[in-house]
NUTORKE-358984 format. One record per residue (C-alpha): residue in one letter; x, z, y; residue number from 1. Coordinates in Angstrom, 3 decimals. Example, Ala and Ser with C-alpha at 12.3 -4.5 7.8 and 13.67 -1.06 7.14 Angstrom:
PT   residuo         c1         c3         c2   num
PT         A     12.300      7.800     -4.500     1
PT         S     13.670      7.140     -1.060     2
end
This chain:
PT   residuo         c1         c3         c2   num
PT         M    -18.116     21.337    -33.357     1
PT         V    -16.532     24.741    -31.422     2
PT         S    -18.542     25.273    -28.009     3
PT         P    -16.856     24.375    -24.905     4
PT         T    -17.796     27.974    -23.355     5
PT         K    -15.777     29.453    -25.913     6
PT         S    -12.509     27.089    -26.558     7
PT         Y    -11.746     26.404    -22.750     8
PT         K    -14.154     29.258    -20.616     9
PT         N    -10.927     29.932    -18.802    10
PT         T    -10.320     26.432    -17.495    11
PT         F    -14.267     25.737    -16.651    12
PT         I    -14.480     28.960    -14.869    13
PT         I    -11.155     27.537    -12.820    14
PT         L    -12.612     24.481    -12.187    15
PT         I    -16.110     25.285    -10.796    16
PT         I    -14.364     27.442     -8.759    17
PT         T    -12.399     25.471     -7.721    18
PT         L    -15.186     22.834     -7.053    19
PT         F    -17.000     25.032     -4.392    20
PT         L    -14.118     26.090     -2.855    21
PT         I    -13.480     21.912     -2.352    22
PT         F    -17.020     21.801     -1.260    23
PT         I    -16.648     24.703      1.264    24
PT         I    -13.952     23.029      2.812    25
PT         N    -15.480     19.347      2.774    26
PT         I    -17.973     20.535      4.864    27
PT         S    -15.595     22.431      7.157    28
PT         L    -13.676     19.235      8.070    29
PT         G    -14.464     16.259     10.121    30
PT         S    -13.957     15.025     13.261    31
PT         V    -15.289     18.214     14.588    32
PT         Y    -13.595     21.649     12.790    33
PT         I    -16.221     23.710     11.771    34
PT         P    -14.888     27.739     10.481    35
PT         L    -15.891     28.162      7.038    36
PT         K    -17.494     31.569      8.508    37
PT         Q    -20.258     29.844     10.298    38
PT         I    -20.635     27.421      7.430    39
PT         F    -21.775     30.206      5.572    40
PT         L    -23.693     31.263      8.996    41
PT         A    -25.288     27.827      8.770    42
PT         F    -26.790     28.345      4.903    43
PT         I    -28.012     31.790      5.710    44
PT         D    -29.566     30.445      8.521    45
PT         G    -27.679     33.358     10.464    46
PT         N    -26.328     33.291     13.877    47
PT         I    -24.141     30.369     14.674    48
PT         E    -21.873     29.872     17.572    49
PT         K    -22.675     26.486     18.450    50
PT         E    -26.373     25.293     17.525    51
PT         S    -24.685     21.709     17.172    52
PT         W    -22.481     22.860     14.608    53
PT         K    -25.167     23.587     12.134    54
PT         S    -26.747     20.333     12.802    55
PT         I    -23.723     18.862     11.944    56
PT         I    -23.913     21.012      8.846    57
PT         L    -27.327     20.517      7.894    58
PT         N    -27.978     17.144      8.871    59
PT         Y    -25.052     14.990      8.088    60
PT         R    -21.919     17.140      5.944    61
PT         L    -24.057     18.844      3.330    62
PT         P    -25.926     15.506      2.311    63
PT         K    -22.460     13.283      2.070    64
PT         A    -21.233     16.580     -0.169    65
PT         I    -23.697     16.950     -2.147    66
PT         T    -23.553     12.782     -2.661    67
PT         A    -19.850     12.991     -3.524    68
PT         I    -20.845     15.286     -6.413    69
PT         I    -23.400     13.394     -7.365    70
PT         V    -21.663      9.981     -7.258    71
PT         G    -18.079     12.084     -9.157    72
PT         S    -20.544     12.807    -11.821    73
PT         G    -22.456     10.042    -12.583    74
PT         L    -19.422      7.486    -12.080    75
PT         S    -16.982      9.572    -14.256    76
PT         I    -19.658     10.088    -17.183    77
PT         S    -20.801      6.468    -17.080    78
PT         G    -16.665      5.480    -17.679    79
PT         L    -16.675      8.261    -20.593    80
PT         L    -19.480      6.879    -21.974    81
PT         M    -18.439      3.112    -22.012    82
PT         Q    -14.844      4.450    -22.966    83
PT         T    -16.036      5.887    -26.032    84
PT         L    -18.809      3.159    -26.967    85
PT         F    -16.184      0.275    -26.861    86
PT         R    -12.958      2.564    -27.696    87
PT         N    -10.982      0.968    -25.140    88
PT         P     -9.349      2.917    -22.457    89
PT         L     -9.807      0.710    -19.824    90
PT         A    -13.445      0.414    -19.779    91
PT         G    -15.509      2.026    -16.935    92
PT         P    -19.040      1.530    -15.558    93
PT         F    -18.710     -1.329    -14.010    94
PT         V    -17.968     -3.227    -17.486    95
PT         L    -21.535     -4.176    -18.174    96
PT         G    -21.729     -6.356    -14.853    97
PT         I    -24.683     -3.769    -13.422    98
PT         S    -22.655     -3.086    -10.306    99
PT         S    -21.722     -6.471    -10.187   100
PT         G    -25.730     -7.198    -10.421   101
PT         A    -26.117     -4.668     -7.726   102
PT         S    -23.334     -6.374     -5.448   103
PT         L    -26.162     -9.907     -5.692   104
PT         G    -28.778     -7.904     -5.155   105
PT         V    -27.234     -6.949     -1.287   106
PT         A    -24.999    -10.079     -0.962   107
PT         I    -28.888    -12.185     -1.479   108
PT         L    -30.235     -9.740      0.841   109
PT         I    -27.162    -10.026      3.790   110
PT         L    -25.527    -12.815      2.944   111
PT         G    -28.945    -14.955      2.768   112
PT         G    -31.399    -13.252      4.430   113
PT         S    -31.650    -16.213      6.863   114
PT         F    -32.791    -18.499      4.070   115
PT         L    -35.340    -16.181      3.256   116
PT         G    -36.717    -15.389      6.260   117
PT         A    -36.588    -13.138      8.994   118
PT         N    -38.457    -10.653      7.489   119
PT         I    -36.563    -10.138      4.673   120
PT         L    -32.830    -10.319      7.056   121
PT         S    -34.869     -7.291      9.191   122
PT         Y    -34.486     -5.161      6.024   123
PT         A    -30.528     -6.416      5.534   124
PT         F    -29.607     -3.306      8.089   125
PT         T    -31.668     -0.987      6.082   126
PT         S    -30.180      1.787      3.465   127
PT         W    -33.393      1.813      2.376   128
PT         G    -33.635     -2.423      2.056   129
PT         Q    -29.834     -2.374      0.643   130
PT         A    -30.852      0.118     -2.125   131
PT         L    -33.549     -1.399     -3.356   132
PT         A    -32.054     -5.101     -3.428   133
PT         A    -29.097     -3.615     -5.320   134
PT         S    -31.403     -1.990     -7.561   135
PT         I    -33.351     -5.073     -8.595   136
PT         G    -30.281     -6.666     -9.035   137
PT         A    -28.828     -3.958    -11.448   138
PT         F    -31.774     -3.981    -13.025   139
PT         L    -32.381     -8.168    -14.243   140
PT         V    -28.906     -7.353    -15.282   141
PT         L    -29.328     -4.300    -17.430   142
PT         S    -32.104     -6.268    -18.990   143
PT         A    -29.744     -9.386    -19.500   144
PT         V    -27.543     -6.957    -21.688   145
PT         M    -30.049     -5.137    -23.057   146
PT         I    -31.565     -8.350    -24.383   147
PT         A    -28.162     -9.494    -25.725   148
PT         A    -27.653     -6.253    -27.098   149
PT         A    -30.442     -7.153    -29.331   150
PT         K    -29.417     -9.709    -30.303   151
PT         V    -25.871     -9.385    -31.352   152
PT         R    -23.960     -6.652    -33.907   153
PT         N    -20.872     -6.593    -32.749   154
PT         T    -20.345     -3.703    -30.038   155
PT         M    -17.262     -6.140    -28.105   156
PT         S    -19.430     -8.454    -27.960   157
PT         I    -21.251     -6.604    -25.607   158
PT         L    -18.638     -5.814    -23.419   159
PT         I    -17.439     -9.678    -22.965   160
PT         I    -21.031    -10.371    -22.208   161
PT         G    -21.407     -7.257    -19.666   162
PT         L    -17.347     -9.251    -17.961   163
PT         M    -18.854    -12.559    -18.223   164
PT         F    -21.967    -11.325    -16.151   165
PT         G    -20.197     -9.938    -13.642   166
PT         S    -18.235    -13.330    -13.329   167
PT         L    -20.834    -15.320    -12.706   168
PT         T    -22.346    -13.150    -10.063   169
PT         S    -19.009    -12.619     -8.414   170
PT         A    -19.198    -16.496     -8.540   171
PT         V    -22.808    -16.555     -6.838   172
PT         I    -21.593    -13.861     -4.312   173
PT         S    -18.578    -16.366     -3.164   174
PT         V    -20.955    -19.350     -2.367   175
PT         L    -23.112    -17.444     -0.421   176
PT         A    -20.066    -15.191      1.826   177
PT         Y    -18.839    -19.312      2.121   178
PT         F    -22.027    -20.509      3.916   179
PT         S    -22.738    -17.226      5.807   180
PT         S    -21.549    -16.089      9.468   181
PT         A    -19.108    -13.872     10.164   182
PT         N    -21.274    -10.668     11.233   183
PT         Q    -22.988    -11.494      7.874   184
PT         L    -20.105    -11.154      5.592   185
PT         Q    -18.571     -8.522      8.238   186
PT         Q    -21.641     -6.475      7.038   187
PT         Y    -21.499     -7.205      3.724   188
PT         M    -17.623     -5.874      3.536   189
PT         F    -18.536     -2.511      5.357   190
PT         W    -21.558     -2.272      2.483   191
PT         S    -18.344     -3.122     -0.677   192
PT         F    -16.285     -0.556      0.762   193
PT         G    -18.140      2.119     -0.454   194
PT         S    -19.934      5.446      1.665   195
PT         L    -21.050      8.516      0.817   196
PT         G    -22.739      9.428      3.932   197
PT         N    -25.242      7.794      6.393   198
PT         L    -28.057      9.132      3.302   199
PT         S    -31.053     11.032      4.503   200
PT         W    -32.749     13.638      1.876   201
PT         K    -35.233     11.861      0.774   202
PT         E    -32.401      8.994     -0.721   203
PT         I    -30.983     12.173     -2.037   204
PT         T    -34.050     13.299     -3.574   205
PT         A    -34.420      9.432     -5.037   206
PT         L    -30.754      9.417     -6.192   207
PT         L    -30.618     13.008     -7.786   208
PT         I    -33.719     12.144     -9.911   209
PT         V    -32.485      8.925    -11.335   210
PT         F    -29.092     10.592    -11.806   211
PT         I    -30.839     13.648    -14.061   212
PT         I    -32.956     11.488    -15.932   213
PT         G    -29.437      9.077    -16.903   214
PT         I    -27.600     12.600    -18.215   215
PT         S    -31.260     13.557    -19.982   216
PT         F    -30.660     10.075    -22.577   217
PT         V    -26.346     11.352    -22.673   218
PT         V    -28.238     14.897    -23.945   219
PT         F    -29.154     12.972    -27.005   220
PT         I    -26.137     11.400    -27.787   221
PT         I    -23.717     13.622    -27.932   222
PT         K    -23.252     14.014    -31.678   223
PT         P    -23.275     10.512    -31.978   224
PT         L    -20.819     10.022    -30.094   225
PT         N    -18.364     11.733    -31.695   226
PT         S    -18.954     10.164    -34.399   227
PT         L    -18.473      6.791    -32.888   228
PT         L    -14.964      7.427    -31.826   229
PT         L    -13.985      7.151    -35.799   230
PT         G    -15.625      3.152    -35.578   231
PT         E    -19.353      2.534    -35.637   232
PT         N    -19.005      2.171    -40.028   233
PT         Y    -17.758      5.343    -40.451   234
PT         A    -20.395      6.994    -37.824   235
PT         K    -22.825      5.027    -39.896   236
PT         S    -21.633      6.373    -43.068   237
PT         M    -22.780      9.947    -41.244   238
PT         G    -26.479      8.713    -40.701   239
PT         V    -25.867      7.976    -37.407   240
PT         N    -28.356      5.394    -35.542   241
PT         V    -25.769      2.998    -33.926   242
PT         K    -27.930      0.622    -32.473   243
PT         Q    -29.991      3.861    -31.048   244
PT         T    -27.287      5.557    -29.988   245
PT         R    -25.388      2.135    -28.634   246
PT         N    -29.159      1.462    -26.448   247
PT         F    -28.769      5.123    -25.249   248
PT         T    -25.046      4.795    -24.199   249
PT         L    -26.158      1.482    -22.352   250
PT         I    -29.760      2.416    -20.575   251
PT         A    -27.708      6.234    -19.411   252
PT         T    -24.648      4.265    -18.100   253
PT         S    -26.683      1.742    -16.223   254
PT         L    -28.823      4.359    -14.902   255
PT         L    -26.302      6.059    -13.373   256
PT         T    -24.009      2.652    -12.175   257
PT         G    -27.036      1.515    -11.081   258
PT         V    -28.296      4.142     -8.503   259
PT         I    -24.870      4.875     -7.416   260
PT         T    -24.321      1.650     -6.611   261
PT         A    -27.456      0.806     -4.813   262
PT         F    -27.221      4.383     -2.444   263
PT         S    -23.161      4.426     -2.205   264
PT         G    -22.266      0.771     -3.240   265
PT         P    -19.499     -0.127     -5.660   266
PT         I    -16.826      2.848     -5.731   267
PT         A    -13.577      1.861     -7.723   268
PT         F    -11.491      4.205     -9.758   269
PT         I    -13.159      7.373    -10.442   270
PT         G    -15.227      6.008    -13.975   271
PT         L    -12.222      4.861    -14.913   272
PT         A     -9.468      7.356    -14.475   273
PT         V    -11.267     10.825    -14.442   274
PT         P    -11.981     11.200    -18.003   275
PT         H     -8.324      9.872    -18.735   276
PT         L     -7.373     13.148    -16.178   277
PT         T    -10.094     15.334    -18.443   278
PT         K     -8.720     14.207    -21.870   279
PT         L     -5.678     15.402    -20.449   280
PT         L     -6.089     18.570    -19.329   281
PT         F     -8.550     19.611    -22.425   282
PT         S     -6.676     17.635    -24.724   283
PT         T     -9.756     17.301    -26.699   284
PT         S    -12.015     14.017    -27.666   285
PT         N    -15.133     16.216    -28.301   286
PT         H    -17.918     15.337    -25.767   287
PT         K    -19.401     18.610    -26.179   288
PT         T    -16.571     19.947    -23.797   289
PT         L    -15.704     16.352    -22.114   290
PT         L    -19.191     16.050    -21.203   291
PT         P    -19.398     18.535    -18.867   292
PT         A    -16.014     19.009    -17.930   293
PT         V    -15.510     15.195    -16.990   294
PT         A    -18.448     15.860    -14.869   295
PT         I    -17.012     18.688    -13.017   296
PT         S    -13.967     16.921    -12.339   297
PT         G    -15.452     13.970    -11.274   298
PT         A    -17.376     16.032     -8.486   299
PT         I    -13.799     17.424     -7.486   300
PT         I    -12.189     14.157     -7.185   301
PT         M    -14.855     12.666     -5.377   302
PT         L    -15.027     15.947     -2.802   303
PT         I    -11.034     15.587     -2.329   304
PT         C    -11.092     11.745     -1.899   305
PT         D    -13.853     12.186      0.540   306
PT         S    -12.190     14.951      2.526   307
PT         I     -9.311     12.584      2.739   308
PT         A    -11.330      9.974      3.903   309
PT         Q    -13.378     11.202      6.891   310
PT         M     -9.556     12.305      7.899   311
PT         P     -9.838     15.791      9.420   312
PT         N     -9.743     16.000     13.541   313
PT         S     -9.949     12.415     13.681   314
PT         E    -13.049      9.931     15.047   315
PT         Y    -12.331      7.434     11.998   316
PT         T    -12.988      7.507      8.853   317
PT         L    -11.830      5.089      6.058   318
PT         P    -13.267      3.507      3.409   319
PT         I    -13.906      5.723      0.245   320
PT         N    -13.163      3.043     -1.805   321
PT         A     -9.810      2.442     -0.275   322
PT         I     -8.883      6.423     -1.132   323
PT         T     -9.789      6.984     -4.393   324
PT         S     -7.589      3.712     -5.723   325
PT         L     -4.538      4.983     -3.152   326
PT         F     -5.110      8.789     -4.139   327
PT         G     -5.861      8.591     -7.542   328
PT         A     -4.371      5.665     -9.152   329
PT         P     -0.357      7.026     -8.639   330
PT         I     -1.693     10.328    -10.440   331
PT         I     -2.970      8.482    -13.584   332
PT         I      0.228      6.771    -13.646   333
PT         W      2.231      9.749    -13.250   334
PT         L      0.491     11.455    -15.984   335
PT         L      0.232      8.896    -18.684   336
PT         V      3.817      8.578    -18.337   337
PT         R      4.540     12.397    -18.563   338
PT         K      1.717     12.503    -21.500   339
PT         R      2.682      9.531    -22.821   340
PT         K     -0.422      9.871    -24.526   341
PT         I     -4.390     10.034    -24.202   342
PT         Y     -6.778     11.377    -26.456   343
PT         Y     -9.622      9.157    -28.940   344
end
């Protein structure tokens, strides 16, 4: 296979430069505009005009921008993995029910906290408490999916099982919501909107560690993923261990989707659409090229959406979930109508 650095070197350089520029612009925007020069001075510990600017950059905007990069890259890679595994352009990182499991964990904590006792309820309004509840919910669904994957041979059956788990968890959440107070419903609704802010450096470190572990699984299955594009029977004829590849793909996707949902909430569109955008941009289905390209593209789009969501020069911040869909869905429709082809 041709290395992406040889075939698409110029495109990758443009993407990396774009990522850097959008990253800096994202940090400069917000309720308080900070000149680009002052941002660079804050990074090198120089003499910045206002000390409050330095605090805003290092304690709020920089963590949020880094979170956006991790979230955008992780969801985009997860979406590509799912679309390849199931050979379905509508597959995304949430089809396994992992995100629904995380949502159920948070719903039990927030909506069912009054039934669990005052000590549990006190954790419902903390980011660590919600992240832990989401992680437990995602892990339980992951365990169920992996058990099912060991018992079925057809990959499409796993897709259906994941969708059924999603339906079950949604039903339980609906029951919890029915018996919850308005304050609990509002708290859960705010979490479900998704958020890239309010993460401490410790939380970002935890997010990054799990992200790296998930990516490590992906590195081992790049070649098998290319073979799976032509079907499981073809992959077997090429000597690919389909079961191992499937398990690695499920674990990687679950780790990435689970930890991102735990810390940032369920964020729509990115995992589904970015792989398509990248395939249209690179006109290839080679995962040696697609995986790094999807990661960079996802980070760029997530940063752009976050820049729009924080409504520059305004004290208001829109839900990131709404922006990712409103901003991205029309672009995908336009590109698909214009190109009329998705590479698989």
